[in-house]
C-alpha positions as CSV (number, residue, x, y, z in Angstrom):
1,M,24.6,206.8,230.1
2,S,22.0,207.3,232.8
3,R,23.0,208.0,236.3
4,T,21.3,208.8,239.6
5,V,22.7,211.0,242.3
6,H,21.5,211.8,245.8
7,Y,21.3,215.5,246.6
8,Q,19.6,217.1,249.7
9,K,17.1,214.3,250.4
10,H,16.3,214.1,246.7
11,R,17.3,211.8,243.9
12,I,18.2,213.2,240.5
13,K,18.2,210.8,237.5
14,S,19.8,212.1,234.4
15,S,18.6,210.5,231.2
16,P,20.1,212.2,228.2
17,Q,18.2,211.7,224.9
18,L,19.8,211.5,221.5
19,L,18.1,213.6,219.0
20,G,18.7,211.5,215.9
21,N,17.9,214.1,213.3
22,E,20.4,216.5,214.9
23,R,22.9,214.0,216.2
24,R,23.0,216.0,219.5
25,W,22.0,215.3,223.0
26,Q,19.1,216.8,225.0
27,V,18.9,216.9,228.8
28,K,16.0,215.1,230.5
29,I,16.0,214.6,234.3
30,F,13.7,213.2,236.9
31,I,13.7,214.4,240.5
32,W,12.0,212.4,243.2
33,W,11.7,212.7,247.0
34,E,9.7,211.2,249.8
35,E,7.5,213.2,252.2
36,Q,5.0,211.7,254.7
37,Y,5.3,208.2,253.2
38,A,4.5,209.4,249.7
39,V,7.0,209.5,246.8
40,T,6.8,212.4,244.3
41,V,8.5,212.4,240.9
42,K,8.8,215.3,238.5
43,S,10.5,215.3,235.1
44,F,12.2,218.3,233.4
45,T,13.5,218.8,229.9
46,F,15.3,221.7,228.5
47,D,16.1,222.8,225.0
48,L,19.8,223.1,225.1
49,K,21.6,220.6,222.9
50,Y,25.0,219.1,223.6
51,Q,27.6,217.3,221.4
52,T,28.1,214.4,223.8
53,E,25.9,212.3,226.1
54,K,28.4,212.9,229.0
55,E,28.1,216.7,228.6
56,A,24.3,216.5,228.7
57,D,24.5,214.2,231.7
58,I,26.7,216.6,233.6
59,H,24.6,219.6,232.8
60,G,21.4,217.7,233.7
61,I,22.6,216.8,237.2
62,A,23.7,220.4,237.8
63,F,20.4,221.7,236.5
64,G,18.6,219.3,238.9
65,Q,20.6,220.6,241.8
66,Q,19.8,224.2,240.9
67,I,16.1,223.3,240.8
68,I,16.3,221.7,244.3
69,D,18.2,224.7,245.6
70,G,15.4,227.0,244.3
71,N,17.8,228.8,241.9
72,V,15.8,228.4,238.7
73,P,13.2,231.2,238.3
74,G,9.7,230.0,237.7
75,V,10.5,226.4,238.6
76,S,9.4,224.8,241.8
77,L,9.3,221.2,243.0
78,R,6.5,221.8,245.4
79,G,4.6,224.8,243.9
80,G,1.2,224.2,242.4
81,R,1.8,226.3,239.4
82,I,4.4,224.2,237.7
83,G,3.2,220.9,236.3
84,P,5.2,217.6,236.3
85,R,7.1,218.6,233.1
86,Y,8.8,221.9,232.4
87,L,10.6,223.0,229.3
88,L,13.4,225.6,229.6
89,R,14.7,227.4,226.5
90,R,18.0,229.3,226.2
91,V,17.6,233.1,225.8
92,D,20.6,234.6,224.0
């Protein structure tokens, strides 16, 4: 299951990955947008694991929307500090 949604002039593609040794799903998303005739794509992965692909997909899309809205501390689509890939870990 891979799906793409449009959100605030961006596209978010959820691409859950099955972790074979754990039989659980990990979120991987791609966010892309166009500015001044150039397309920028960034990928994000985070460490939370889910029982189903659908659950990972839903959380991935929501995570992408939070990134676009600027609600994920330390993560920026346009900032120079964050590279094209960012790993988030759950802090319990």
